[in-house]
N, C-alpha and C positions, 0 to 999 in steps of 0.2 A: 266690648269694643264698640261696634255700630257707629262709626264715625261718619259724619256727613261732609258735604262739600264745604261746610263752614268750619272745618277743622282749623285750629290755630296754627300759627308758625311754630309755636312752642311744641305742639304735638308732632309736627313734622321733624323738628330738631330731635325730639325724644326718640323717634324712629331711627333717625340717622345714628344717634348715639348708640343704639343697639348694635349696629355694625361694629363700631369701635370697641364696644364691650365684648362682642364675640371674638374679636381678634385678640384682645387682652386674655380672655378666658382660654383661648387656644394655647397661648404660651404658658399661662399659669397651670393649665392641665399637664403640659409637657414637663414643667418644673416639678409638680407634685409627683408625677410618674417617676422622675429621676430620683427624688427623695425616697420614694418607696423601694426602688431598686437598691439604693445605697443601704437602706435599712435591712433588706433581705440579704445582701452580701455580708453585712456586719453580723447578722444572726448566724448565717452560714459559717463565717469565720470563727465565731465563738464556739459553735457546735463542733467544728473541725478540731479546734484547739482542745476542747474537752475530750473528744474521741481520741485524739493523738495521746493525751495524757493517760487515758485508760490503757491504751495499747502499750505505751512505754512501761506502765506498771506491770502489765501482763508479761512483757518481754523480760523484765527484771526477775519476775517470779519464775519464768521459764529457765532463765540462765541459772538460778539458784538450784532448780530441780535437776537440770542437766549436770551441774557440778556434783550434786549429791549422788546421781547415778554413776558418774565417773569414779567418784571415791569408792562406791560400793563394788564397782567392777575391779578397781585396783586392789581392794582388800579382800577380794573373793579368794579363799584358800581351801576351806573345808569343802566336802563333797556336796552338802546340801546348797551351799551358796553357788558353787560351780554349776549345779543343775539349773539354777535360775539365771545363769549368765545370759543365755539367749533371750529370756524374757526381759531382763534388764536392758539388754542391748536394744530390743525392739522399742521399749519405752523411751530410751534415750534418743532413738531415731525419730520417734513420734514428736518428742519435745523439740528437737532440732527443726523438724518440719514446721511445727507451730510457730517457732521463733521466726523462720523465714517468711511465713505467711503474714505475721504481724508487721514485720518490717516492710514487706511489699505493700500491704494495705496503707501503712503510714505514709510511705512514699507517694502512693496514688492520691491520697488526700491532700498532701502538700502540693502536688502538681495540679490538682483539680482546683484548689484554692487560688493558686497563682494565676491560673488561666481565667477563673472567674473575675479575679480583680483586674486583669488586663482587659477583659471584655467590657467590664463596667467602665474602666477609664476611657477606652476607645468610644464606647457609647455616649458618655458624657461630652467628650470632645466633639464628637460628630453632631450631637444635638446643639451645642453651642455654635458650631459653624453654621448649621441649618438655620438657627434662630437669627444669627447675624446676616446670613445671605437673604433670608426671607424678608427681614427688615429693609435691607438695602433694595431688594427686588420690589417691595411694595412702594418705596419712595420713588424708584424708577418708574413704576406704572403711573403714578400720579403725575410726575414731571415730564415723562417722555411719551406716554400713550394717552395722556389726557383722561385718566380714569375719573369718572364722575359718579357719585353715589347719590341717588335721588329718591327720597321717600315718596310714595304715591298714596292716593286715597285708599283707605282700607276697603277690602272686598269681603263683606260678611264678617267672618271671625278670623280673618287672616290679614297680616301685614303684608304689604308689597313694597319691595325695594327695586329700583331700576339701577342696573349697573351698565354704564356706557364707556366704551373705549374709543379713543381717537388715535390717529396717526399710526394705526397698525398696517395700513396700506401706503407705502411710500409714494406710489404713483398718485394715489387719491387720499392725501393725508387728512382731509376733512370728513372722509367717509366714516360713518358711525357704525360700530358693532356693539350690540347691546343684548341684554336679557333681563327679564323680570323674575326676581326671586319672591316666592310666597312663603311666609312663615306663620304657621298656625299657633294657636295658644299653647298647644302641646309640643311646640318646637318640631313640627313635622314640616319638612321643606319640599317645595315643588318649583318647577321652572316653567315659564311660558314666554311668549312673545319674543322668541329668539330672532334677532336680525343680524345676519342672514340666518336661515334655518340651520340648525345644528343637528346633523344625523347621529342617531344612536347616543342621545344624551342621557337616557335613563340610568346607565351604569354610574354615571358621575353623580347623579342625584341620590342613588341608593347608597353610594359610598358616603355622601354627606350625611344622610339620615342615620347611617351606621356609626359614624365617627363624631358627628356634630362639629367637625373642624371646619368652620365656615371660611376662615382665612385661607386654608389650603385649597378649598373648593374654588374660591375666586381666583387663585393663581392657576389652577388647572383650566378653568373656563377661559381665562385670558389667553393661555397657550393654544387652546383649541381654536379660538377666534383668530389668533395670529396665523395659525396654519391655513385656515380658510382665506385669510387676507393674502397670504403668500401665494396661494393657488390662483386667486383672482388676478394677481399681479402679472402672472405669467400668461394669462389668457389674452 
């Protein structure tokens, strides 16, 4: 990097474009995560269908065995077979118990699969709503809070982007609330020059470095600054 004061307008525009690209990447990441979830559910569905078929096959075998034992019990006449009556009866009861367990397991798998599909559907719908709301919210920031994104001169090996918000304070609409975001070559973020000072900001920065979701971070920071503006308005 090592830019000087003679950095061109094109370089500043390139830095600004990184913010837009980060926002696009945020939604692309969310979309890819959704696709992976769909694939996982599909694999789970296929595995469940296979397991259910195996269980049904076992149930049919068990039914045949039960019928066979019933026939043996019905045909039992001589003493030797009668002596085995109790043994056959116990085996019959064991098979019946196995049959019930297979049925119960099959029903559990069906219920679990339906629940997973419902959860996935709700998750996808919620993500679409969040995406739409976030887009509307971002447009609202630009139009109604005067969001301004301003690339600054580089500082060593980091890019610096200044985010400024206006009209957060209805009493003093021209009052500016801002912070500077530092972005290292390895995409490690830090924040400085908060106006006004933002107490306990580090957890927000830690979350950004963990998720790399810059767009969500900007939204959270705007809300924090709005809370500060509202407190000032009451003073």
